[in-house]
C-alpha positions as CSV (number, residue, x, y, z in Angstrom):
1,M,0.0,0.0,0.0
2,L,2.8,2.4,0.7
3,H,4.4,1.8,-2.7
4,A,1.0,2.6,-4.3
5,I,0.7,5.9,-2.3
6,F,4.1,6.9,-3.1
7,F,3.4,6.1,-6.8
8,I,0.3,8.3,-6.6
9,F,2.1,11.1,-4.9
10,L,4.9,10.8,-7.5
11,F,2.5,11.7,-10.2
12,Q,1.1,14.4,-8.2
13,L,4.5,15.9,-7.6
14,L,5.2,15.6,-11.4
15,G,2.1,17.5,-11.9
16,E,3.1,20.1,-9.5
17,V,6.4,20.5,-11.0
18,I,5.0,20.9,-14.5
19,Q,2.4,23.4,-13.2
20,K,5.2,25.6,-11.5
21,L,7.6,25.3,-14.6
22,L,4.9,26.2,-17.3
23,Q,3.1,28.7,-15.0
24,I,-0.3,27.3,-16.1
25,T,-3.5,27.8,-14.2
26,I,-4.5,24.1,-14.1
27,P,-3.8,22.6,-10.6
28,G,-0.8,20.4,-10.3
29,P,-2.7,17.4,-8.8
30,V,-5.0,17.5,-12.0
31,I,-2.0,17.6,-14.2
32,G,-0.6,14.6,-12.3
33,L,-3.8,12.8,-12.6
34,V,-3.9,13.2,-16.2
35,L,-0.3,12.0,-16.5
36,L,-1.2,8.9,-14.3
37,V,-4.2,8.1,-16.6
38,I,-1.9,8.5,-19.7
39,F,0.6,6.3,-18.1
40,L,-2.0,3.6,-17.3
41,I,-3.6,3.9,-20.8
42,A,-0.2,3.6,-22.4
43,K,0.7,0.6,-20.3
44,E,-2.6,-1.1,-21.2
45,R,-2.4,-0.2,-24.9
46,F,1.2,-1.4,-25.6
47,G,0.7,-4.4,-23.2
48,K,3.9,-3.8,-21.4
49,R,4.5,-5.2,-18.0
50,W,5.8,-1.9,-16.4
51,L,4.1,-2.7,-13.2
52,S,3.8,-6.1,-11.4
53,E,0.3,-7.7,-10.9
54,T,0.6,-7.3,-7.2
55,F,1.6,-3.7,-7.5
56,E,-1.4,-3.0,-9.8
57,R,-3.7,-4.7,-7.3
58,D,-2.3,-2.5,-4.5
59,L,-2.7,0.7,-6.7
60,I,-6.4,-0.2,-7.4
61,A,-7.0,-0.9,-3.6
62,T,-5.2,2.3,-2.5
63,S,-7.1,4.4,-5.1
64,E,-10.4,2.9,-4.0
65,S,-9.4,3.6,-0.4
66,I,-8.6,7.3,-1.2
67,L,-11.9,7.6,-3.2
68,R,-13.9,6.2,-0.2
69,Y,-12.7,9.3,1.8
70,L,-13.0,11.8,-1.0
71,P,-16.2,13.5,0.3
72,L,-14.3,14.6,3.4
73,L,-12.1,16.9,1.2
74,F,-15.2,18.8,0.1
75,V,-16.0,19.8,3.7
76,P,-13.6,22.7,3.8
77,I,-14.9,23.8,0.5
78,G,-18.5,23.9,1.8
79,V,-17.4,25.7,4.9
80,G,-15.6,28.3,2.8
81,V,-18.8,28.8,0.8
82,V,-20.9,29.3,3.9
83,L,-18.4,31.7,5.3
84,H,-18.4,33.8,2.3
85,V,-22.0,33.6,1.3
86,S,-22.2,37.3,1.3
87,L,-20.1,37.4,-1.9
88,F,-22.9,35.7,-3.8
89,K,-25.5,38.4,-3.1
90,G,-26.6,39.9,-6.4
91,T,-24.9,36.9,-8.4
92,L,-26.6,34.0,-6.8
93,L,-28.8,33.3,-9.9
94,Q,-25.9,33.4,-12.3
95,V,-23.9,31.1,-10.0
96,L,-26.9,28.7,-9.7
97,V,-27.3,28.7,-13.5
98,L,-23.6,28.0,-14.1
99,L,-23.7,25.2,-11.5
100,V,-26.6,23.5,-13.3
101,V,-25.3,24.0,-16.7
102,G,-21.8,22.8,-15.7
103,T,-23.2,19.7,-14.0
104,C,-25.5,18.9,-16.8
105,S,-22.6,19.3,-19.4
106,T,-20.2,17.2,-17.2
107,I,-22.8,14.4,-17.0
108,A,-23.6,14.5,-20.8
109,F,-20.0,14.5,-21.8
110,T,-19.1,11.8,-19.4
111,A,-22.0,9.7,-20.7
112,W,-20.7,10.3,-24.2
113,V,-17.3,9.2,-23.4
114,M,-18.4,6.0,-21.6
115,Q,-20.7,5.2,-24.6
116,K,-17.6,5.5,-27.0
117,V,-15.5,3.4,-24.7
118,Q,-18.2,0.8,-24.3
119,D,-18.7,0.7,-28.2
120,K,-14.9,0.3,-28.7
121,T,-14.8,-2.6,-26.1
122,Q,-17.7,-4.4,-27.6
123,E,-16.3,-4.0,-31.1
124,K,-13.0,-5.5,-29.9
125,R,-14.9,-8.4,-28.2
126,L,-17.0,-9.0,-31.4
127,A,-13.9,-9.0,-33.6
128,K,-12.1,-11.4,-31.2
129,S,-15.1,-13.8,-31.1
130,H,-15.5,-13.6,-34.9
131,L,-11.8,-14.3,-35.4
132,K,-12.0,-17.1,-33.0
133,G,-15.1,-18.6,-34.8
134,E,-13.4,-18.5,-38.2
135,M,-10.3,-20.3,-36.8
136,E,-12.5,-23.0,-35.2
137,E,-14.3,-23.5,-38.6
138,K,-10.9,-24.1,-40.2
139,G,-10.1,-26.5,-37.5
140,D,-7.3,-24.6,-36.0
141,K,-7.6,-24.3,-32.2
142,H,-6.1,-21.1,-31.1
143,D,-6.8,-18.7,-28.2
């Protein structure tokens, strides 16, 4: 578990360094998260064994543990909003509209991406089963 936490924090640190060097407004942890996702996709796509199976299982378990406590991280943000609620006077309607539009856009975009990923996965599965069926017709037994 400590190795997995170190691995996650390593990518966060990398994101922070990139954010500081390039002086961009995207938070370093977000950059680190994107880099970690790119790393994991590249690992899966190229079929390389860059990480052991044990480490991958630890990484998944650690990530799920962190996600379990993610709502606690929103408590300080909620307290901050409540403390500065006077700043929203006069712009409350605009903020609410932006929140609703932003939430709906995020849900729609996420659904679209998930549909594309699911279609690709199903195409691969069908192509693999079709190829397997052709090989069995020829009498060639192959995985």
